[in-house]
C-alpha atoms as an extended CHARMM CRD file, in Angstrom:
* protein
*
        53  EXT
         1         1  MET       CA             25.5620000000       10.9970000000        0.9960000000  PROA      1               0.0000000000
         2         2  ASP       CA             23.3790000000       11.3180000000        4.0780000000  PROA      2               0.0000000000
         3         3  SER       CA             23.0260000000        8.1480000000        5.9340000000  PROA      3               0.0000000000
         4         4  GLY       CA             19.1400000000        9.1010000000        6.0990000000  PROA      4               0.0000000000
         5         5  LEU       CA             18.9070000000        8.8120000000        2.1950000000  PROA      5               0.0000000000
         6         6  ILE       CA             20.4810000000        5.5530000000        2.0690000000  PROA      6               0.0000000000
         7         7  LEU       CA             18.0780000000        4.4460000000        4.7800000000  PROA      7               0.0000000000
         8         8  LEU       CA             14.9240000000        5.4600000000        2.6950000000  PROA      8               0.0000000000
         9         9  ILE       CA             16.6180000000        3.8950000000       -0.4640000000  PROA      9               0.0000000000
        10        10  PHE       CA             17.2090000000        0.6570000000        1.5040000000  PROA      10              0.0000000000
        11        11  LEU       CA             13.3770000000        0.9480000000        2.6730000000  PROA      11              0.0000000000
        12        12  ALA       CA             12.1890000000        1.8980000000       -0.5420000000  PROA      12              0.0000000000
        13        13  PHE       CA             13.3810000000       -1.4740000000       -1.8860000000  PROA      13              0.0000000000
        14        14  LEU       CA             12.0070000000       -3.2260000000        0.9170000000  PROA      14              0.0000000000
        15        15  PHE       CA              8.6740000000       -2.0500000000        0.5230000000  PROA      15              0.0000000000
        16        16  ALA       CA              8.5380000000       -2.5650000000       -2.8530000000  PROA      16              0.0000000000
        17        17  TRP       CA              9.4930000000       -6.3510000000       -2.6000000000  PROA      17              0.0000000000
        18        18  GLY       CA              6.7880000000       -6.5300000000        0.1020000000  PROA      18              0.0000000000
        19        19  LEU       CA              4.1970000000       -5.0460000000       -2.1680000000  PROA      19              0.0000000000
        20        20  ASN       CA              5.3640000000       -7.2820000000       -5.2900000000  PROA      20              0.0000000000
        21        21  ARG       CA              4.1260000000      -10.2890000000       -2.4700000000  PROA      21              0.0000000000
        22        22  VAL       CA              1.1270000000       -8.7360000000       -1.7670000000  PROA      22              0.0000000000
        23        23  ARG       CA              0.3030000000       -7.6910000000       -5.2190000000  PROA      23              0.0000000000
        24        24  ARG       CA              0.3580000000      -11.6360000000       -6.0730000000  PROA      24              0.0000000000
        25        25  THR       CA             -2.1030000000      -12.2050000000       -3.3220000000  PROA      25              0.0000000000
        26        26  LEU       CA             -4.5580000000       -9.2250000000       -4.0270000000  PROA      26              0.0000000000
        27        27  ARG       CA             -4.2180000000       -9.4420000000       -7.6910000000  PROA      27              0.0000000000
        28        28  LEU       CA             -3.6660000000       -5.5770000000       -8.1130000000  PROA      28              0.0000000000
        29        29  GLY       CA             -3.2300000000       -4.0450000000      -11.3140000000  PROA      29              0.0000000000
        30        30  PRO       CA              0.0620000000       -2.1140000000      -12.5120000000  PROA      30              0.0000000000
        31        31  VAL       CA             -1.9810000000        0.9760000000      -11.9350000000  PROA      31              0.0000000000
        32        32  ALA       CA             -2.5100000000        0.4570000000       -8.5890000000  PROA      32              0.0000000000
        33        33  TYR       CA              0.6320000000       -0.7670000000       -7.7530000000  PROA      33              0.0000000000
        34        34  ALA       CA              2.2530000000        2.5420000000       -9.4000000000  PROA      34              0.0000000000
        35        35  GLY       CA             -0.1980000000        4.3670000000       -7.3420000000  PROA      35              0.0000000000
        36        36  VAL       CA              1.1190000000        2.7490000000       -3.9570000000  PROA      36              0.0000000000
        37        37  MET       CA              4.6900000000        3.5670000000       -5.0790000000  PROA      37              0.0000000000
        38        38  VAL       CA              4.0230000000        6.9240000000       -5.8390000000  PROA      38              0.0000000000
        39        39  VAL       CA              2.4880000000        7.7900000000       -2.6230000000  PROA      39              0.0000000000
        40        40  PHE       CA              5.3070000000        5.6910000000       -0.8770000000  PROA      40              0.0000000000
        41        41  VAL       CA              7.8750000000        7.9050000000       -2.4350000000  PROA      41              0.0000000000
        42        42  LEU       CA              6.1480000000       11.1820000000       -1.7980000000  PROA      42              0.0000000000
        43        43  VAL       CA              5.5700000000       10.2840000000        1.8730000000  PROA      43              0.0000000000
        44        44  MET       CA              9.3370000000        9.1830000000        2.4770000000  PROA      44              0.0000000000
        45        45  LEU       CA             10.4090000000       12.5090000000        0.5720000000  PROA      45              0.0000000000
        46        46  ALA       CA              8.2720000000       14.2860000000        3.2010000000  PROA      46              0.0000000000
        47        47  MET       CA              9.4560000000       12.6690000000        6.1780000000  PROA      47              0.0000000000
        48        48  TRP       CA             13.3020000000       13.1370000000        4.8040000000  PROA      48              0.0000000000
        49        49  GLY       CA             12.5820000000       16.8150000000        4.2820000000  PROA      49              0.0000000000
        50        50  GLN       CA             11.4190000000       17.2350000000        7.6080000000  PROA      50              0.0000000000
        51        51  THR       CA             14.6230000000       16.1610000000        8.9760000000  PROA      51              0.0000000000
        52        52  PHE       CA             16.0210000000       19.2270000000        7.4990000000  PROA      52              0.0000000000
        53        53  ARG       CA             13.9040000000       21.7770000000        9.3280000000  PROA      53              0.0000000000
C-alpha cells in the first residue's frame, strides 16, 4: 500500500472530524455535509493522481 494513500485516508478522517465540529457551529444540513465531503474526496483523488504523472 502506498504511503501517500495512507496519508490521504488520515487527512480524510481528520477533515471529517473537523467538518463535524464546524457543522454543529454553522448548522449545516446532511446534504451540505455530503456535498463538502464529495468535493473533498474528488480534490484528494485528483491530488493523489497527480503524483503518478
